[in-house]
N, C-alpha and C positions, 0 to 999 in steps of 0.2 A: 313893750308895754311896761316892764319894770324899769325903774330908774337905775342907772349905773351907780354902784356903791363903791366908795373909796374911803376906807377908815384907816388912816395912818397914825392917828393920834387920838387920845381920849376925848379931846374937844370936838372931834369929827362926828361923834355919835349923834349929838343933838341935831345937826343939820341933815344927816342921813336919815334919821328917824322922821324928821319933818318931810323929807322928800317922799318917803314911802306913805306917810299919812296923807299927803296931798294927792298922791296917785290913787290911794284907796277912796278918798273923797270924790275925786273925779270919776272913778270907776262906778261908785255908788250913784252918782247923779246922772250918768249917761244911761240911756235905755239900751238894754241888751235883749233882743228878741230871741227867744228859744223856740225852735220849730222842729228839732230832732234830738235824738239821744246823743248824737255827736256834738251838738251845740251845748247841751247840758254838761257833757264831759269836758268840753273846752272851757266853759264858764267856771266850772268847779276847779279845774286845773289852774286857771288864772287867779282865782280868789285864793286858793291854797298857796300858790307861790308868793303872792303878796303878803299874806298873813304869816307864812313861814319866815319870810325875810324880815318882817317887822319884829317877830318874836326873837329871831336870831340877833338882831341889832339891840333889842332891849336887854337880852341876856348878856351880850358882850359888854354893853354899857354898865350893867350892874356888876359884872365880874371885874371890869376895869376900875370901877369906883371902890370895890372891896380891896383890890390890890394896891390902890393908891391911898388907902385909909391909914391913919396913924397907927392903929393896933397892928396891922400887918407889917408896916414899915418898922415898927418897934420890935416885933418878933423877928424879922429878918436881921435887924442890927444885933439883937441878942444872940442869934445863931452865929453870926460872923464873929462876934466878940468871944463866944465860948470856944472857938477853935484854938487849940494850943499853939499852933504855928500860923504864920501869916499865910493868908490864902492868895493864890496866884491865878490870874485869869488865863485860861487856855484858849480864849477867843471863842468865836461862834463855831458851832459844829452842826452839820446837817443831820437832822433826825430822819429816821426811816419809819 
């Protein structure tokens, strides 16, 4: 029911958000007959998954926009410039 999400780049957020919004609109327009408590639970779970996904994408988009902003880039450059010795990349490390 939920669209497959693939965000590899900051520009991917807009298209992924649109996919979820389209899914929500289709979900809203389709009739969902509820005849038991299990049906209500399933309907609630589906709605919650879609809105959680939309919220996560919106949050990720806003965080990425903040990270890409000029003030953050300037602060990062100031941090690098303030180090008394040249910084050396140690490559990517797996976090736990």
